[in-house]
C-alpha positions in Angstrom: -1.0 7.3 0.6 2.5 6.5 -0.8 5.7 6.3 1.2 8.4 6.8 -1.4 11.8 5.2 -0.8 10.4 3.0 1.9 13.0 0.4 2.5 15.4 2.0 0.1 16.2 -1.1 -1.9 17.0 -1.6 -5.6 13.4 -2.1 -6.6 11.6 0.1 -4.0 9.0 2.4 -5.3 7.2 2.9 -2.0 4.4 1.5 0.2 0.8 2.3 -0.8 -2.1 2.3 1.6 -5.7 2.3 0.4 -9.0 1.7 2.3 -8.8 -2.0 1.5 -5.1 -2.8 0.8 -1.6 -2.4 2.1 0.7 -2.7 -0.9 4.4 -3.1 -1.1 5.2 -1.4 -4.4 8.3 -2.5 -6.3 9.8 -1.3 -9.6 12.8 -2.3 -11.6 14.5 -0.6 -14.6 14.9 -4.1 -16.1 12.2 -4.7 -18.7 12.4 -8.5 -18.4 12.8 -9.7 -14.9 12.8 -8.9 -11.2 14.2 -10.8 -8.2 11.3 -11.4 -6.0 11.8 -11.7 -2.2 9.7 -13.6 0.3 10.5 -10.9 2.8 8.4 -8.4 0.8 5.3 -10.7 1.3 6.1 -11.2 5.0 6.5 -7.5 5.6 3.4 -6.4 3.8 1.3 -9.2 5.4 2.3 -8.2 8.9 1.6 -4.5 8.1 -1.7 -5.3 6.5 -2.8 -7.5 9.4 -2.0 -4.7 12.0 -4.0 -2.2 9.8 -6.9 -4.6 9.0 -6.2 -4.4 5.3 -5.4 -7.0 2.6 -1.7 -7.4 1.6 -0.4 -7.2 -1.9 2.9 -6.6 -3.7 2.8 -4.5 -6.9 5.5 -5.0 -9.5 6.3 -2.6 -12.4 8.9 -3.4 -15.0 11.0 -0.7 -16.7 9.7 0.6 -20.0 6.1 -0.1 -19.1 3.4 1.6 -17.0 1.7 -1.8 -16.6 1.6 -3.1 -13.0 1.2 -6.7 -11.8 0.0 -7.6 -8.3 0.9 -10.6 -6.1 -1.8 -11.7 -3.7 -2.2 -14.6 -1.3 -4.2 -17.5 -2.7 -7.0 -16.8 -0.2 -7.5 -13.2 -1.5 -7.2 -14.3 -5.1 -9.9 -16.9 -4.5 -12.1 -14.2 -2.9 -11.8 -12.1 -6.0 -12.6 -15.0 -8.2 -15.7 -15.8 -6.1 -16.8 -12.1 -6.4 -16.4 -12.1 -10.2 -18.6 -15.3 -10.4 -21.5 -13.7 -8.6 
């Protein structure tokens, strides 16, 4: 589920909810950089906790369909452990 325009900021693409994740999705038309805000992490962490999901921030740069994800270290380490099994 995507909530387009959620937050209505410069880089907002929308919030995404999957079975496992609550994702704060951000996009910029700038192909080189984005100003990252801690409040994005705080917001999605609180929302994810209340929904019993894992939090993440997705970032997409202009001129590319490639997305990058920011996770807390604990979730990243969980994925590393699963990959090593």
